ROLUM-658729 format. One record per residue (C-alpha): residue number from 1; x, z, y. Coordinates in Angstrom, 3 decimals, padded with zeros to 6 digits, always signed. Example, Ala and Ser with C-alpha at 12.3 -4.5 7.8 and 13.67 -1.06 7.14 Angstrom:
ROLUM-658729
[1; [+012.300; +007.800; -004.500]]
[2; [+013.670; +007.140; -001.060]]
//
This chain:
ROLUM-658729
[1; [-029.657; -001.970; +003.271]]
[2; [-026.314; -003.790; +003.268]]
[3; [-026.587; -007.564; +003.583]]
[4; [-023.082; -008.824; +002.763]]
[5; [-024.058; -012.444; +003.295]]
[6; [-025.083; -011.615; +006.851]]
[7; [-021.894; -009.587; +007.358]]
[8; [-019.652; -012.372; +006.068]]
[9; [-021.434; -014.878; +008.298]]
[10; [-020.910; -012.579; +011.287]]
[11; [-017.231; -012.190; +010.408]]
[12; [-016.781; -015.940; +010.113]]
[13; [-018.393; -016.365; +013.525]]
[14; [-016.224; -013.610; +015.034]]
[15; [-012.923; -015.077; +013.823]]
[16; [-013.986; -018.593; +014.857]]
[17; [-013.060; -017.619; +018.420]]
[18; [-009.423; -017.266; +017.319]]
[19; [-007.067; -020.092; +016.419]]
[20; [-006.802; -020.087; +012.623]]
[21; [-003.707; -022.303; +012.915]]
[22; [-001.774; -019.337; +014.296]]
[23; [-000.035; -017.988; +011.148]]
[24; [-000.660; -014.330; +012.028]]
[25; [-004.361; -014.950; +012.612]]
[26; [-004.696; -016.886; +009.368]]
[27; [-002.808; -014.155; +007.512]]
[28; [-005.289; -011.491; +008.629]]
[29; [-008.318; -013.604; +007.765]]
[30; [-006.973; -014.160; +004.253]]
[31; [-005.953; -010.506; +003.966]]
[32; [-009.480; -009.402; +004.854]]
[33; [-011.069; -011.462; +002.100]]
[34; [-008.412; -010.440; -000.425]]
[35; [-008.905; -006.739; +000.341]]
[36; [-012.615; -007.266; -000.298]]
[37; [-011.783; -008.749; -003.713]]
[38; [-009.524; -005.840; -004.618]]
[39; [-012.138; -003.362; -003.405]]
[40; [-014.793; -005.037; -005.563]]
[41; [-012.475; -004.898; -008.564]]
[42; [-011.810; -001.178; -008.114]]
[43; [-015.514; -000.451; -007.702]]
[44; [-016.355; -002.397; -010.857]]
[45; [-013.688; -000.624; -012.878]]
[46; [-014.918; +002.734; -011.577]]
[47; [-018.531; +001.801; -012.378]]
[48; [-019.752; +002.580; -008.879]]
[49; [-023.317; +001.807; -007.886]]
[50; [-024.313; -001.534; -006.379]]
[51; [-024.871; +000.180; -003.031]]
[52; [-021.461; +001.870; -003.038]]
[53; [-019.716; -001.359; -004.022]]
[54; [-021.452; -003.195; -001.177]]
[55; [-020.554; -000.474; +001.315]]
[56; [-016.906; -000.486; +000.195]]
[57; [-016.869; -004.276; +000.525]]
[58; [-018.301; -004.083; +004.044]]
[59; [-015.631; -001.560; +005.036]]
[60; [-012.983; -003.905; +003.632]]
[61; [-014.445; -006.762; +005.685]]
[62; [-014.241; -004.717; +008.887]]
[63; [-011.141; -002.560; +008.374]]
[64; [-008.807; -004.847; +010.352]]
[65; [-011.306; -006.349; +012.792]]
[66; [-009.141; -005.193; +015.708]]
[67; [-006.068; -007.025; +014.418]]
[68; [-007.138; -010.351; +015.908]]
[69; [-007.437; -009.075; +019.457]]
[70; [-004.308; -006.982; +018.961]]
[71; [-002.338; -010.122; +018.169]]
[72; [-003.787; -012.108; +021.049]]
[73; [-002.958; -009.354; +023.537]]
[74; [+000.484; -008.365; +022.267]]
[75; [+001.690; -011.065; +019.820]]
[76; [+002.537; -008.201; +017.507]]
[77; [+000.988; -006.161; +014.699]]
[78; [+003.381; -003.250; +015.289]]
[79; [+001.020; -000.395; +016.095]]
[80; [+003.794; +001.782; +017.522]]
[81; [+004.513; -000.920; +020.115]]
[82; [+000.911; -001.846; +020.867]]
[83; [-002.228; +000.012; +019.754]]
[84; [-003.336; +001.847; +016.630]]
[85; [-005.192; -001.037; +014.991]]
[86; [-007.495; +001.230; +012.995]]
[87; [-008.675; +003.105; +016.080]]
[88; [-008.914; -000.158; +017.982]]
[89; [-011.075; -001.618; +015.214]]
[90; [-013.307; +001.453; +015.399]]
[91; [-013.549; +001.127; +019.166]]
[92; [-014.659; -002.495; +018.967]]
[93; [-017.234; -001.697; +016.326]]
[94; [-018.712; +001.565; +017.520]]
[95; [-017.959; +001.911; +021.222]]
[96; [-018.525; -001.726; +022.088]]
[97; [-021.394; -002.160; +019.632]]
[98; [-019.936; -004.913; +017.465]]
[99; [-021.019; -003.102; +014.280]]
[100; [-024.655; -004.201; +014.690]]
[101; [-023.645; -007.817; +014.166]]
[102; [-022.570; -006.881; +010.644]]
[103; [-025.191; -004.355; +009.600]]
[104; [-028.535; -003.514; +011.181]]
[105; [-028.989; -000.088; +009.578]]
[106; [-027.017; +002.676; +011.297]]
[107; [-027.204; +005.159; +008.408]]
[108; [-023.776; +004.092; +007.100]]
[109; [-022.041; +004.238; +010.480]]
[110; [-020.301; +007.576; +009.938]]
[111; [-018.829; +006.498; +006.586]]
[112; [-017.708; +003.114; +007.904]]
[113; [-016.159; +004.638; +011.022]]
[114; [-014.323; +007.371; +009.112]]
[115; [-012.955; +004.964; +006.492]]
[116; [-011.705; +002.460; +009.060]]
[117; [-010.086; +005.106; +011.271]]
[118; [-008.321; +006.739; +008.321]]
[119; [-007.225; +003.628; +006.436]]
[120; [-003.756; +003.394; +008.035]]
[121; [-002.938; +007.080; +008.466]]
[122; [+000.190; +008.535; +006.857]]
[123; [-002.018; +011.422; +005.751]]
[124; [-005.805; +011.648; +005.739]]
[125; [-007.139; +014.150; +008.255]]
[126; [-008.894; +017.276; +007.003]]
[127; [-012.620; +017.955; +007.053]]
[128; [-014.182; +015.028; +005.191]]
[129; [-016.745; +015.566; +002.445]]
[130; [-016.303; +014.167; -001.059]]
[131; [-018.453; +011.072; -000.514]]
[132; [-016.688; +010.132; +002.703]]
[133; [-013.324; +010.600; +001.009]]
[134; [-014.395; +008.189; -001.724]]
[135; [-014.678; +005.344; +000.774]]
[136; [-011.583; +006.404; +002.693]]
[137; [-009.546; +006.295; -000.523]]
[138; [-011.086; +002.986; -001.584]]
[139; [-010.074; +001.144; +001.569]]
[140; [-006.655; +002.802; +001.700]]
[141; [-005.936; +001.769; -001.896]]
[142; [-007.356; -001.757; -001.600]]
[143; [-005.432; -002.371; +001.610]]
[144; [-002.149; -001.193; +000.098]]
[145; [-002.673; -003.171; -003.094]]
[146; [-003.171; -006.435; -001.243]]
[147; [-000.081; -005.687; +000.811]]
[148; [+002.009; -006.461; -002.278]]
[149; [+000.503; -009.961; -002.405]]
[150; [+001.061; -010.444; +001.322]]
[151; [+004.698; -009.426; +001.102]]
[152; [+005.362; -011.687; -001.885]]
[153; [+003.786; -014.766; -000.316]]
[154; [+005.749; -014.472; +002.928]]
[155; [+009.436; -015.233; +003.273]]
[156; [+011.653; -012.185; +003.712]]
[157; [+012.736; -013.622; +007.079]]
[158; [+009.108; -013.577; +008.265]]
[159; [+008.549; -010.019; +007.093]]
[160; [+011.721; -008.283; +008.222]]
[161; [+012.756; -010.757; +010.964]]
[162; [+016.315; -011.113; +009.687]]
[163; [+017.826; -013.336; +007.014]]
[164; [+017.789; -012.433; +003.333]]
[165; [+021.576; -012.174; +003.483]]
[166; [+021.378; -009.602; +006.268]]
[167; [+018.844; -007.485; +004.390]]
[168; [+021.037; -007.475; +001.313]]
[169; [+023.900; -006.182; +003.466]]
[170; [+021.859; -003.155; +004.542]]
[171; [+022.173; +000.419; +003.340]]
[172; [+019.371; +002.834; +002.458]]
[173; [+018.909; +005.711; +004.887]]
[174; [+019.228; +009.138; +003.321]]
[175; [+015.729; +010.284; +004.333]]
[176; [+014.124; +007.159; +002.904]]
[177; [+016.111; +007.447; -000.310]]
[178; [+015.148; +011.097; -000.766]]
[179; [+011.460; +010.480; -000.179]]
[180; [+011.314; +007.592; -002.622]]
[181; [+013.475; +009.382; -005.182]]
[182; [+010.951; +012.219; -005.097]]
[183; [+008.135; +009.659; -005.410]]
[184; [+006.746; +010.149; -001.924]]
[185; [+005.300; +007.794; +000.650]]
[186; [+007.947; +006.943; +003.238]]
[187; [+007.423; +008.425; +006.691]]
[188; [+007.710; +005.442; +009.063]]
[189; [+010.002; +007.090; +011.669]]
[190; [+012.608; +007.653; +008.930]]
[191; [+013.127; +003.894; +008.522]]
[192; [+016.363; +002.777; +010.167]]
[193; [+017.415; -000.370; +008.294]]
[194; [+015.636; -003.515; +007.171]]
[195; [+016.120; -002.409; +003.573]]
[196; [+014.395; +000.867; +004.464]]
[197; [+011.474; -001.177; +005.746]]
[198; [+011.189; -003.157; +002.528]]
[199; [+011.363; -000.040; +000.383]]
[200; [+008.688; +001.651; +002.482]]
[201; [+006.257; -001.108; +001.494]]
[202; [+006.948; -000.559; -002.195]]
[203; [+006.519; +003.186; -001.652]]
[204; [+002.833; +002.538; -000.961]]
[205; [+002.366; +003.176; -004.687]]
[206; [+003.008; +006.866; -004.080]]
[207; [-000.056; +007.105; -001.867]]
[208; [-002.477; +005.370; -004.237]]
[209; [-005.399; +007.599; -005.155]]
[210; [-007.162; +006.002; -008.100]]
[211; [-005.867; +005.474; -011.635]]
[212; [-007.374; +001.984; -011.409]]
[213; [-005.037; +001.236; -008.497]]
[214; [-001.974; +002.305; -010.471]]
[215; [-003.158; +000.110; -013.341]]
[216; [-003.456; -002.819; -010.902]]
[217; [+000.191; -002.356; -009.903]]
[218; [+001.276; -002.068; -013.530]]
[219; [-000.774; -005.018; -014.831]]
[220; [+000.503; -007.306; -012.077]]
[221; [+004.138; -006.169; -012.484]]
[222; [+004.372; -005.503; -008.740]]
[223; [+007.280; -003.074; -009.055]]
[224; [+009.557; -005.601; -010.739]]
[225; [+008.341; -008.450; -008.535]]
[226; [+008.927; -006.509; -005.313]]
[227; [+012.273; -004.932; -006.162]]
[228; [+013.681; -008.132; -007.647]]
[229; [+013.331; -010.058; -004.391]]
[230; [+016.352; -008.250; -002.956]]
[231; [+019.869; -007.731; -004.308]]
[232; [+021.898; -005.278; -002.200]]
[233; [+025.538; -006.302; -002.163]]
[234; [+027.176; -002.907; -001.637]]
[235; [+027.722; -001.203; -004.976]]
[236; [+026.519; +002.260; -003.940]]
[237; [+023.399; +000.823; -002.304]]
[238; [+022.724; -001.361; -005.333]]
[239; [+022.902; +001.677; -007.615]]
[240; [+020.552; +003.624; -005.335]]
[241; [+018.192; +000.664; -005.252]]
[242; [+018.082; +000.482; -009.049]]
[243; [+017.455; +004.227; -009.306]]
[244; [+014.510; +003.884; -006.931]]
[245; [+013.162; +000.999; -008.989]]
[246; [+013.369; +003.127; -012.125]]
[247; [+011.587; +005.995; -010.380]]
[248; [+008.789; +003.611; -009.337]]
[249; [+008.445; +002.238; -012.861]]
[250; [+008.278; +005.771; -014.252]]
[251; [+005.569; +006.633; -011.720]]
[252; [+003.218; +003.838; -012.730]]
[253; [+003.795; +004.557; -016.431]]
//
């Protein structure tokens, strides 16, 4: 049995040990609850069972549990500089036993562990059965969908760590342009400029699994809202940028 009230209470207690006034800590608390909301919405639209919806919501609650300690240790959420936050979350939950504070029954452990460990991967590892993949795809989609809200609510300077003017001066790297032009998720090591970084966030749409997720992007006009925040000043870059926007709009239909 999944007791979400107990899980939410345990989460609230867990994060109470961190200073909510630290912007990065507060951001991850809000993100957690928002991912739960998106997950619930997807489950409702897909007419999943009450049990599956609750399990997906629990995974959403726990998917970034390692982010808080990651920030306190490194003052950074950059996994490539610190730790893989998904694996770190799994370690805290299943190696250090934190999971039992959120759910007493261990029968869901494999699904929870797999979904959390796979939620930030560029590509899902092979070998998972259909039911496990359902929850992996749910958390991956819900996490990416809320990322659009996160990026809109934060100032460009606080996302890319340079001024808006500097970002608009950037060019688009050839590898990033080609991947997005062909409607592919951007491979992180290909990103060389701040504009590349911004585009890679929008390219999350190309990794969405469910039709309901694409509809969420379309209904909330996230393509227009995300692209329209920047205005590259170099003519060639501007034209590339507009082509990529058109490709994204075509993708979501």
